N, C-alpha and C positions, 0 to 999 in steps of 0.2 A: 594759178595765179600767183605772181611774185609777191614776196613779203614787202610791204611798203613801209615798214617800220625801219628807220635809220639804225644801222647796227651799232653805232657808237656816238658818244657826245665827245666834245672837245673843250678846250680852255675858252674859246670864243663863246660856245653855248652858255657857259657859266657867266662870263663877262657881261654878254647881253641880256641874260636873264635877270642878272642884278639890276641892270638899268630898268628892266620891265617892272621888277619888284619896286623900284623907287617911284615909277609912275603909279603903281597900285597904291602907294602911301599917299600920293597926291589926291587919288580918288577918295580914299578913306577920310582924308582931312575935309574934303568937300561934302562928305555925307553920303558918298556913292559906294557901291560894292567895290571893294579894293581889287580891281583887275587892271593891270597895265600890259602894254604892247610896244614891241619895238620891232621895226623892219630894217633888215640889212641887205646890203647887195655888195658882193666882193669884200665881206667883212667891213664894210662902211655903213654907218647909221644913215638910214633915209628918212625915217620918221619915228616919232614916239607919241603915244597917246595913252589916255586912262579913260575909264568909264565917266560919262557925263550925263547919265540918264536922268539923275534927280535935278541937277543944276539946269539942264535944258529942257526938262519936261518931255523928253522925246525918248520913246522905247528903242530906237535904233542907234542911239549914241553909245554903243559898246566900243570899248578900247580897240578891238580888232578893226572894226569898220572905220573909225577915225583914223587910225594908223594907215589903213589902205588908202583912204581918200587923200591923206596928206602925201603918201609916197607917190601916188598917181600924179599929183600936181607937180612934186618935185622933179620926177622923171619925165614929166609931160607925156605920159602915156597910160592907158588903163591896164595894159598887160604888165604884170610885175614877175615876169619870168626870171629865173635865176635869183629870186629874192627869198629870204628866210624870214618868217614871222615868229617872234618869241612872245609868248603870252603867258600870264601867270595862271590862268585857269583854262582847262579844255574848252575850246570854242563851242557855242551853242549851234543850233541848226542855222540861224541867220548868218551868223558870223562865218560858219564853214561854207555856206553858200557863197558868201562874198570872197572867201579864199579861193574858192573854185573858179568863180567868175572872173577873178583877177589873175589867175593862173600862177599864184604863188607856188614855188617849187618845193618848199619844205616849211614845216611848222614844228616849232619846239614849244611844248607846254610844260608847266611845272607840276600841276596836279589835276587829276581827273575830276570830272563833274558828273556824279552818278545821277543827278536829277535832269540834266539838260545837255550833256556832252554829246557832240555830233561827230566826233573823230573815232571814238573807241568805246565810251560808256553806254550811251542810249542808242546811238545811231552810228554806223561805220561808214561815213561818206568818203573817206579819203581814197577808198578803192572801190567804190561802187561801179559795177560793171556797165551801167547805163549812163553814166556821166562822161562828159567829153574830156575832163581833165582829172588827172590823179596827182597826188603829192606824196611825198614821204614825211614821216614825222618821227619825232623823239619825244620822250616824256620823262617826268621825274626829275628835271634839272631844277634845283633848289626847291624840291618838293615839299620838304618839312616846313621851311620858312614861310612859303606861300600858303600852304594849307593852314598853318597856324594863324596866319593874318586873316584869312577868311573865316575860319572858325571863331576867332576873337571878335571879329566885326558882327558876325550873326548873333553871337552870345550877348553882346552889348546891346544889339537892337531889340532882341527878345526881352532883355531886362528892362529896356526903356518902355517898351510896349506894355509890359506887365505893370510897371509903375504908373503909367499914364491911365491905364484902365482901372486903377484901384481907386 
């Protein structure tokens, strides 16, 4: 089976991941888990999004799903072949399913998700033999910054929950 991990990252990866990080900051401001996403095609931004689960009270409003929906509308098609998704956290099972369904060619994520990651950490769906679409991926782009943002968010949330229950 071929290795589906992209061998290298480039300046565009860093540039677009910085935009995804800015989206994650917007999610944090709204009280949501700070995850941001950007979809590009031919190095042009097609869509941006951030988690809106809390604001929308919808479990499916993950940054990746919202970015995929916006990109599909802008491109007037559900197939996002030749598109790259940049996301600050390894996609979960639902989001990886949306990536596969939308035929995104490449995913770049900043940090792994040891509890719910479905590309590498918990599940390895990017190259599952029974699926009809496979994609390549890169990781660790802006890893330190995105990891710290997430850790800080959950530390604050735990502190708030502890104070509220006292």
